C-alpha positions as CSV (number, residue, x, y, z in Angstrom):
1,M,-100.6,18.7,16.2
2,E,-98.2,17.5,19.1
3,F,-97.9,19.2,22.6
4,H,-94.8,18.6,24.2
5,E,-93.9,18.9,27.9
6,S,-92.6,22.1,29.5
7,T,-90.3,22.4,32.3
8,R,-89.8,26.1,32.3
9,G,-92.2,26.8,35.1
10,Q,-90.6,24.1,37.3
11,T,-86.9,25.3,36.8
12,L,-88.1,29.1,37.8
13,Q,-89.9,27.4,40.6
14,L,-86.5,25.7,41.9
15,G,-84.6,29.1,41.2
16,A,-87.1,30.9,43.8
17,I,-87.2,28.2,46.0
18,L,-82.9,28.2,46.1
19,L,-82.7,32.1,46.5
20,L,-85.5,32.0,49.5
21,G,-83.6,29.5,51.2
22,I,-80.0,31.3,50.2
23,F,-82.0,34.4,52.1
24,V,-83.2,32.2,55.2
25,L,-80.4,30.4,55.6
26,G,-77.6,33.6,54.9
27,P,-78.6,34.9,58.0
28,T,-78.4,32.3,60.0
29,V,-75.0,31.1,59.0
30,V,-73.7,34.2,59.7
31,Q,-75.1,34.5,63.0
32,T,-74.4,31.2,64.0
33,Q,-70.7,31.0,62.5
34,V,-69.2,34.5,61.7
35,V,-70.6,36.5,64.5
36,P,-68.9,34.4,67.3
37,A,-65.7,33.9,65.6
38,E,-65.7,37.7,64.9
39,N,-66.9,38.5,68.5
40,E,-64.0,36.3,70.1
41,R,-61.6,38.2,68.2
42,V,-62.7,41.3,69.8
43,D,-62.7,39.0,73.3
44,F,-59.1,38.0,72.7
45,K,-57.9,41.5,71.9
46,H,-59.6,42.7,74.5
47,S,-58.1,40.2,77.2
48,L,-54.3,41.1,75.6
49,T,-55.0,44.4,76.3
50,V,-56.4,44.2,80.3
51,Q,-52.9,41.9,80.8
52,N,-51.2,45.0,79.6
53,D,-53.2,47.2,82.0
54,L,-52.5,44.9,85.0
55,S,-48.9,44.6,83.8
56,E,-48.6,48.3,84.4
57,L,-50.7,48.3,87.3
58,R,-47.9,45.8,88.7
59,N,-45.0,48.0,88.2
60,T,-47.0,50.8,89.9
61,I,-47.2,49.2,92.7
62,L,-43.3,48.1,92.7
63,R,-42.6,51.7,91.8
64,A,-44.9,52.8,95.1
65,G,-43.0,50.5,96.9
66,T,-39.7,52.5,96.0
67,S,-40.4,56.2,96.0
68,E,-43.4,57.8,98.0
69,G,-45.0,59.6,94.8
70,V,-48.4,59.0,93.4
71,Q,-48.7,55.9,91.0
72,T,-51.5,55.5,88.8
73,A,-52.7,52.6,86.5
74,D,-56.1,51.9,84.1
75,I,-57.4,49.2,83.8
76,T,-59.8,47.8,80.9
77,M,-62.6,46.5,82.5
78,G,-64.9,45.3,79.7
79,T,-65.8,45.3,76.0
80,T,-68.3,46.0,73.8
81,Y,-68.7,44.1,70.2
82,P,-69.6,45.9,66.8
83,T,-73.4,46.9,66.0
84,R,-74.9,44.7,63.2
85,V,-77.8,45.5,61.6
86,F,-80.1,42.2,61.6
87,L,-78.0,40.2,63.9
88,V,-77.7,39.4,67.5
89,N,-75.2,40.2,69.6
90,P,-74.5,39.1,73.1
91,P,-74.6,42.2,75.8
92,P,-71.2,43.5,76.5
93,A,-68.6,41.8,78.8
94,Q,-67.3,43.7,81.6
95,G,-64.6,41.8,84.0
96,S,-64.1,41.5,87.9
97,L,-61.3,43.2,89.8
98,Q,-60.9,42.0,93.1
99,T,-58.1,41.8,96.1
100,D,-57.8,37.8,97.3
101,T,-57.7,36.6,100.6
102,S,-54.5,37.8,103.1
103,R,-51.7,35.7,102.9
104,T,-47.9,35.3,104.5
105,V,-44.8,37.3,103.2
106,R,-42.1,35.3,105.3
107,V,-38.3,35.9,105.2
108,A,-36.6,33.4,108.3
109,G,-33.5,32.8,108.9
110,V,-32.0,36.3,109.2
111,T,-30.3,38.4,111.2
112,A,-29.3,42.2,110.8
113,T,-25.4,43.1,110.7
114,N,-25.9,46.5,112.4
115,G,-26.7,46.0,116.1
116,E,-29.1,48.7,116.4
117,T,-30.8,47.1,113.6
118,R,-30.9,43.9,115.1
119,D,-33.3,44.6,118.0
120,Y,-35.9,45.0,115.5
121,L,-34.9,42.1,113.2
122,N,-33.3,39.6,114.5
123,G,-34.5,36.0,113.1
124,S,-37.4,37.0,110.4
125,Y,-39.7,39.2,109.0
126,V,-43.2,39.0,108.7
127,S,-45.9,40.8,106.4
128,E,-49.5,39.9,105.4
129,T,-50.2,40.6,101.4
130,N,-52.9,40.5,99.3
131,S,-53.1,39.6,95.5
132,I,-55.7,40.9,92.8
133,S,-57.1,38.9,90.4
134,Y,-59.1,40.2,87.3
135,S,-61.7,37.8,85.8
136,P,-63.1,38.3,82.6
137,G,-67.1,38.0,81.6
138,Y,-66.2,37.1,77.7
139,S,-69.7,35.1,76.2
140,V,-67.4,33.7,73.3
141,Y,-63.8,33.7,74.7
142,R,-64.6,31.0,77.0
143,S,-61.5,29.8,77.6
144,A,-59.8,33.3,78.8
145,P,-57.0,33.0,82.3
146,T,-57.6,35.0,85.4
147,T,-55.0,37.0,85.9
148,T,-53.4,38.0,89.4
149,Y,-50.9,39.5,90.7
150,Q,-49.2,37.8,93.4
151,A,-45.7,38.5,95.2
152,G,-43.9,40.6,92.4
153,V,-45.0,38.6,89.8
154,L,-48.5,38.5,87.1
155,V,-49.8,35.0,86.5
156,S,-52.4,33.8,83.8
157,E,-54.2,31.3,85.6
158,H,-56.5,29.0,83.1
159,R,-59.2,27.3,83.7
160,N,-57.5,23.8,83.3
161,G,-55.2,24.2,86.3
162,N,-52.5,25.6,84.5
163,T,-50.5,28.7,85.5
164,T,-47.7,30.9,83.5
165,P,-45.7,34.1,84.5
166,V,-47.0,36.9,82.5
167,T,-44.3,39.1,83.5
168,E,-40.2,38.8,85.4
169,Q,-40.2,38.4,89.0
170,A,-39.0,41.1,91.9
171,L,-38.3,39.4,94.4
172,V,-34.4,38.9,93.9
173,R,-32.4,41.0,92.5
174,Q,-28.3,39.5,92.8
175,N,-27.6,40.2,96.5
176,E,-30.7,42.2,96.8
177,L,-34.1,40.5,98.3
178,Y,-37.4,42.8,98.0
179,T,-40.5,42.0,99.9
180,V,-43.7,44.6,98.8
181,S,-46.9,43.7,100.8
182,V,-49.9,44.9,99.2
183,G,-52.7,45.8,101.4
184,G,-56.0,47.4,100.8
185,N,-59.5,46.1,99.6
186,V,-60.6,46.4,95.9
187,S,-63.9,44.7,94.7
188,R,-65.1,46.2,91.3
189,A,-67.5,44.6,88.4
190,Q,-68.1,46.3,85.7
191,L,-68.2,47.4,82.4
192,R,-65.8,50.7,82.3
193,S,-62.5,51.2,83.1
194,V,-61.1,51.5,86.9
195,S,-58.2,53.7,87.8
196,L,-56.2,52.5,90.8
197,T,-53.8,54.2,92.5
198,P,-51.2,52.1,94.7
199,Q,-49.9,54.4,97.5
200,S,-47.0,53.6,100.0
201,V,-47.9,52.8,103.2
202,S,-43.5,52.4,104.1
203,T,-41.2,52.6,101.2
204,S,-37.6,50.1,100.5
205,T,-35.7,53.5,99.9
206,D,-33.3,52.2,102.5
207,A,-32.3,48.9,102.5
208,T,-31.4,46.8,105.3
209,T,-28.3,44.4,105.7
210,V,-28.4,41.1,106.6
211,T,-27.5,37.9,106.5
212,N,-28.3,34.4,107.6
213,A,-28.8,33.3,111.4
214,S,-26.2,30.9,112.9
215,D,-29.1,28.3,113.1
216,G,-30.1,28.1,109.4
217,S,-30.3,29.2,106.1
218,V,-31.8,32.2,104.9
219,T,-35.7,31.7,102.9
220,V,-38.1,34.0,101.8
221,T,-41.5,32.6,101.2
222,V,-44.3,34.2,99.2
223,P,-47.9,33.2,97.7
224,S,-47.7,31.9,94.7
225,T,-49.0,29.5,92.3
226,L,-45.9,29.3,90.2
227,G,-44.2,25.5,90.4
228,E,-41.0,25.4,91.7
229,Q,-39.3,24.5,87.7
230,Q,-41.2,28.1,86.9
231,H,-40.0,29.8,90.1
232,V,-35.9,28.9,88.7
233,E,-37.0,29.8,85.3
234,L,-38.0,33.4,86.4
235,L,-35.0,33.6,88.4
236,G,-32.2,32.7,85.5
237,P,-29.2,31.0,85.5
238,R,-27.3,30.4,88.7
239,Y,-25.3,33.4,89.4
240,D,-21.6,33.3,89.1
241,P,-19.8,35.7,91.3
242,D,-16.8,35.7,88.7
243,A,-18.8,36.5,86.0
244,E,-18.1,40.1,84.8
245,T,-22.3,40.7,85.5
246,G,-24.8,39.1,87.6
247,N,-28.0,37.8,86.9
248,D,-31.3,37.9,89.1
249,S,-30.7,34.5,90.9
250,A,-28.4,35.7,92.8
251,Y,-26.8,33.1,95.1
252,V,-30.7,31.4,95.1
253,T,-30.2,27.7,95.4
254,D,-33.5,26.6,95.8
255,A,-37.0,26.6,95.3
256,T,-39.6,24.4,96.6
257,K,-43.1,24.7,97.6
258,P,-44.7,24.4,100.8
259,G,-48.2,24.4,99.7
260,P,-50.3,24.9,96.2
261,E,-50.4,28.7,97.2
262,R,-46.9,29.0,98.6
263,V,-43.1,29.4,97.2
264,T,-40.0,29.3,99.2
265,L,-36.7,30.7,97.7
266,T,-33.6,29.5,99.5
267,P,-30.8,32.0,99.1
268,E,-27.2,30.7,99.5
269,P,-26.2,31.0,103.7
270,G,-23.1,32.9,104.1
271,V,-23.9,35.9,102.3
272,T,-24.5,39.6,103.1
273,Y,-27.9,40.2,101.8
274,R,-29.9,43.9,101.3
275,L,-33.2,43.3,102.8
276,H,-35.5,46.0,101.2
277,T,-39.3,46.2,102.9
278,A,-42.4,47.7,101.9
279,R,-46.1,48.1,101.9
280,V,-48.5,49.6,99.3
281,A,-52.1,50.1,99.8
282,V,-54.2,49.4,96.8
283,G,-57.9,50.6,97.6
284,P,-58.6,51.2,101.7
285,D,-56.0,49.8,103.9
286,T,-56.7,49.5,108.0
287,H,-53.0,48.3,108.0
288,T,-50.8,50.3,110.4
289,T,-46.5,50.0,110.3
290,E,-44.2,49.4,113.5
291,P,-43.2,52.4,114.5
292,A,-40.0,53.6,112.8
293,Y,-36.3,53.1,114.4
294,L,-33.3,55.0,114.5
295,T,-30.2,53.2,113.5
296,R,-26.6,54.0,112.8
297,N,-25.3,53.7,109.3
298,G,-21.6,54.9,109.3
299,A,-21.4,58.0,110.6
300,D,-25.1,58.8,110.0
301,R,-27.9,58.2,111.8
302,R,-30.9,57.0,109.7
303,R,-34.4,56.4,110.1
304,R,-35.8,52.9,108.9
305,D,-39.3,51.5,108.8
306,L,-39.5,47.9,108.2
307,G,-43.0,48.4,106.5
308,G,-44.2,44.6,108.5
309,P,-47.5,44.7,110.8
């Protein structure tokens, strides 16, 4: 009788080893590849949400600069990751929101057309303003930008040094010039949402009519990390006074960068502009405005407040 070698036992052993490998390696693959990918999507989705929240914060600041009503904006500071059984998640990602070092807003080369007003505005208007920055603390989405409100524009500041505008500009609307300075101190680093209530310190409900001083051009200098060309694009095509509808660039002839974090817009000389100035406090603000003054507007005397320090 002949006996033949059997391999059925080896086959069963190999199958058992393969199954064991799948049970061991499967969760490892999910943990190292699937979970990070899903968590990055959570981070990215939150990044879009908080950017929308900051856009609304920008809008509430600008609205507070033109009215005395209470404006509120909620910022979704952090995010959590889905619960996963037998898998490891990073801790919830919190964000930080803070005001930056105060910088100068300057409208130079202007003189008020009204004689009484000229006693208070003859040459330049200066105010101090803060930027407000949100920095994420994501575990996976490491390239998420810092989002900053600066002088009417919301800006994304990327880790590679590039900056991109998120919203439109709010400095120039045809022959209207708007400067809304921001005061106050905000410093939060947390997971739960933050509710901010920008409050008007002085409003721009009344404009001051100005033109360029005899010795130079009007210039508007504000804090900005955007480049000259980005500001030109935000302003839009050059204003055409013969066109049926204007655009935001008004008579702006140039945008220059006197420093890495400042931009100067130069409106065309010889034009009458309406200058709106306001100050809004986001958080505690020790700022006090100049005394208001009376000026004649036609047959009426009106109270005006330049809103500067």
